[in-house]
C-alpha positions in Angstrom: 6.6 -44.3 16.6 3.3 -43.5 14.9 2.4 -41.0 17.6 5.6 -39.0 16.9 4.9 -39.1 13.2 1.5 -37.8 13.7 2.8 -35.0 15.9 5.5 -34.1 13.4 2.9 -34.1 10.6 0.6 -31.9 12.6 3.3 -29.4 13.3 4.3 -29.3 9.7 0.7 -28.8 8.6 0.3 -25.9 11.1 3.5 -24.3 9.8 2.3 -24.6 6.2 -1.1 -23.1 7.2 0.6 -20.2 8.9 2.8 -19.5 5.8 -0.3 -19.5 3.7 -2.1 -17.1 6.1 0.9 -14.9 6.0 0.9 -14.7 2.2 -2.8 -14.0 2.1 -2.5 -11.3 4.7 -0.6 -9.1 2.3 -2.9 -6.3 1.2 -4.4 -6.6 -2.3 -3.8 -2.9 -2.6 0.0 -3.7 -2.8 -0.6 -5.8 -5.9 -3.3 -3.7 -7.5 -2.8 -2.0 -10.8 -4.2 1.5 -11.1 -7.4 1.6 -13.2 -6.7 3.0 -16.6 -8.5 3.6 -19.9 -7.1 4.4 -23.3 -3.6 3.8 -22.1 -2.0 3.1 -25.5 -0.4 6.7 -25.3 0.8 6.4 -21.7 4.3 5.5 -20.6 4.1 5.4 -16.8 0.7 5.2 -15.1 0.4 7.4 -12.0 1.2 5.8 -8.7 0.2 6.9 -5.2 2.2 6.1 -2.2 2.3 7.0 1.5 5.7 7.5 3.2 4.3 5.7 6.3 1.9 2.7 6.4 1.0 2.9 10.1 0.4 6.4 11.4 -0.7 7.6 14.9 -3.2 10.3 15.6 -1.5 13.7 15.4 1.4 12.4 13.3 2.3 13.8 9.9 2.8 11.7 6.8 2.9 12.4 3.1 0.9 11.0 0.1 2.9 11.2 -3.1 1.3 11.0 -6.6 3.8 10.7 -9.4 3.6 10.1 -13.1 5.6 10.7 -16.3 4.2 11.9 -19.6 5.0 10.2 -22.9 5.4 9.4 -25.7 3.5 12.6 -26.5 2.9 15.8 -24.5 0.0 15.7 -22.1 -2.3 18.7 -22.0 -4.9 19.9 -19.5 -4.1 17.5 -16.7 -6.3 17.6 -13.7 -5.5 15.7 -10.5 -8.1 15.5 -7.8 -7.8 13.8 -4.4 -10.8 13.8 -2.0 -9.2 12.8 1.3 -11.0 11.1 4.2 -12.4 13.4 6.9 -10.2 11.6 9.5 -7.2 13.3 7.7 -6.3 16.9 8.1 -4.5 18.4 5.0 -1.5 20.4 6.1 -0.1 21.5 2.7 0.2 20.5 -0.9 3.3 20.8 -3.1 3.4 20.1 -6.9 6.3 20.1 -9.3 4.1 21.3 -12.1 0.9 23.4 -12.3 -1.1 25.0 -9.5 -2.6 23.3 -6.5 -5.6 24.3 -4.4 -7.4 22.9 -1.3 -11.1 23.1 -0.8 -12.2 21.3 2.4 -11.0 17.8 2.0 -10.5 18.1 -1.8 -7.1 18.7 -3.3 -7.0 19.8 -7.0 -3.9 20.2 -9.1 -4.2 21.7 -12.7 -1.4 21.4 -15.2 -1.6 23.0 -18.6 1.1 20.9 -20.3 3.4 18.1 -19.3 6.2 17.6 -21.9 7.2 14.2 -23.0 9.3 12.4 -20.4 8.6 15.0 -17.6 7.8 13.5 -14.2 5.1 15.2 -12.2 5.2 14.9 -8.4 2.5 16.0 -6.1 3.0 15.8 -2.3 0.0 16.1 0.1 1.1 16.4 3.7 -1.6 15.2 6.1 -2.2 14.6 9.8 -4.4 11.9 11.3 -7.0 13.6 13.4 -7.2 12.9 17.1 -10.0 10.4 17.8 -9.4 8.3 14.7 -10.2 4.7 15.7 -7.1 2.5 16.4 -6.6 -0.1 13.7 -8.7 1.7 11.2 -7.5 1.5 7.6 -7.9 4.8 5.7 -8.1 4.1 1.9 -7.5 7.0 -0.5 -8.0 7.2 -4.2 -6.9 10.1 -6.4 -8.1 10.7 -10.0 -5.8 11.8 -12.8 -7.6 13.0 -16.0 -5.7 14.0 -19.1 -7.6 15.8 -21.8 -5.1 15.3 -24.7 -4.5 12.4 -25.2 -7.6 11.0 -23.5 -6.4 9.2 -20.4 -7.8 8.5 -16.9 -6.2 6.9 -13.9 -7.2 6.1 -10.4 -4.0 5.6 -8.3 -4.8 4.4 -4.8 -2.9 4.2 -1.4 -3.8 3.7 2.2 -2.6 4.0 5.8 -3.6 2.3 9.0 -4.1 4.2 12.3 -1.8 2.8 15.0 -2.9 1.4 18.4 -4.2 -2.1 17.6 -2.0 -5.1 17.3 -2.1 -6.5 13.8 0.0 -9.7 13.2 2.6 -9.0 10.5 3.2 -11.4 7.6 6.8 -11.6 8.6 5.9 -12.6 12.2 3.6 -15.4 10.9 6.4 -16.7 8.6 8.8 -16.7 11.5 6.4 -18.6 13.7 5.8 -21.1 10.9 9.5 -21.7 10.3 10.0 -22.1 14.1 7.4 -24.8 14.2 9.0 -26.6 11.3 12.3 -26.5 13.1 10.7 -27.8 16.3 9.2 -30.7 14.4 12.6 -31.5 12.9 14.3 -31.3 16.3 11.7 -33.6 17.9 12.1 -36.1 15.1 15.9 -36.2 15.5 15.7 -36.5 19.2 13.2 -39.4 18.9 15.5 -41.2 16.5 18.4 -40.7 18.9 16.4 -42.2 21.8 15.5 -45.3 19.6 19.1 -46.1 18.7 
């Protein structure tokens, strides 16, 4: 009886450990808040997202930077994004202002963003051939507003495909399976005893 209890306790402990590992494996970037200074005038801090999280070499994906001005008009906004050399910039689209590309540097200049207007910037990229499998490419943009004085650093990232990385969901599934197995073994043991 004690041996079965020990085995059940061991399986339960392993399941809990796998659940903890799964929760810890979530990227801190997903929980990070964009760095900001003098934010008392701002309504929505800029965010940066990628439409894909795992991208293969030669495959296109889009970074999107978005923000909304308020409660006052924003003037002389400059958005800069210095992309990793492993990324090839295909094109840039912006809903406000003018965009330019200089090597790996994308610059968007906006004279004025009225209160409540949402600015969207889309940077279409391709992962260059030869990018290492499993490599994580972090990318940070900078959004500077002259009036009112604001500065933000929205961040996003992608991973290059090709290397198996255990997903948090898979670890949770494995942990719940072990818990179920321990429960089934305990029920069977009790049935044999009666």
